[in-house]
GULUM-24252 format. One line per field, with one value per residue (C-alpha): residue in three letters; z, x, y. Coordinates in steps of 0.5 Angstrom, whole numbers. Each point is the difference from the previous one (the first is absolute). Example, Ala and Ser with C-alpha at 12.3 -4.5 7.8 and 13.67 -1.06 7.14 Angstrom:
<rs>
donu <- (ALA,SER);
c3 <- (16,-2);
c1 <- (25,2);
c2 <- (-9,7);
</rs>
This chain:
<rs>
donu <- (MET,GLY,LEU,THR,ALA,ASN,LEU,LYS,LYS,ARG,LEU,ALA,ASP,LEU,ASN,ALA,GLY,ASN,SER,PRO,HIS,THR,SER,LYS,TYR,MET,PRO,TRP,ARG,LEU,VAL,THR,TYR,VAL,ALA,PHE,SER,ASP,ILE,GLU,LYS,ALA,ARG,ALA,PHE,GLU,ARG,TYR,LEU,LYS,SER,GLY,SER,GLY,HIS,ALA,PHE,ALA,LYS,LYS,ARG,PHE,TRP);
c3 <- (-108,3,1,-4,-1,-7,-1,-8,-1,4,-5,-6,3,1,-7,-4,2,3,6,-2,6,-1,-8,1,3,-5,-1,6,3,6,4,7,3,6,2,6,3,4,-3,6,0,-7,1,6,-3,-6,4,3,-6,-2,6,1,3,-5,-6,3,1,-6,-4,3,-1,-6,-5);
c1 <- (524,0,-3,-2,-5,-3,0,-2,7,3,-2,1,6,2,-2,4,6,4,3,6,-3,-7,-1,3,-7,-5,-5,-3,-7,-3,-3,-1,1,-2,-1,2,-2,6,7,4,-5,1,7,-1,-4,5,5,-3,-2,6,2,0,-7,-4,3,-4,-5,1,-1,-6,-4,2,3);
c2 <- (-105,7,7,5,6,-2,-7,0,4,-5,-5,3,2,-7,-3,6,-4,6,-3,-6,-4,0,-1,-7,-2,3,2,2,-2,3,-6,3,7,3,7,4,6,1,-1,-2,-6,-1,-2,-4,-4,0,-2,-6,-2,-1,-4,-7,-1,6,-4,-6,5,3,-7,-3,6,5,-5);
</rs>
């Protein structure tokens, strides 16, 4: 979960295995994406999804 302006590149970077933390969870696949025109709203939504109630929301609605 995170913010990016280039989704295809971000997914390719994750699957290239360049990051020690994310490489152990490869291959990455896109399940859901949400686009925002305002970066602050995107950041607020990401923060919410990482909270307890946001995690429950994501589990029910996204995966």
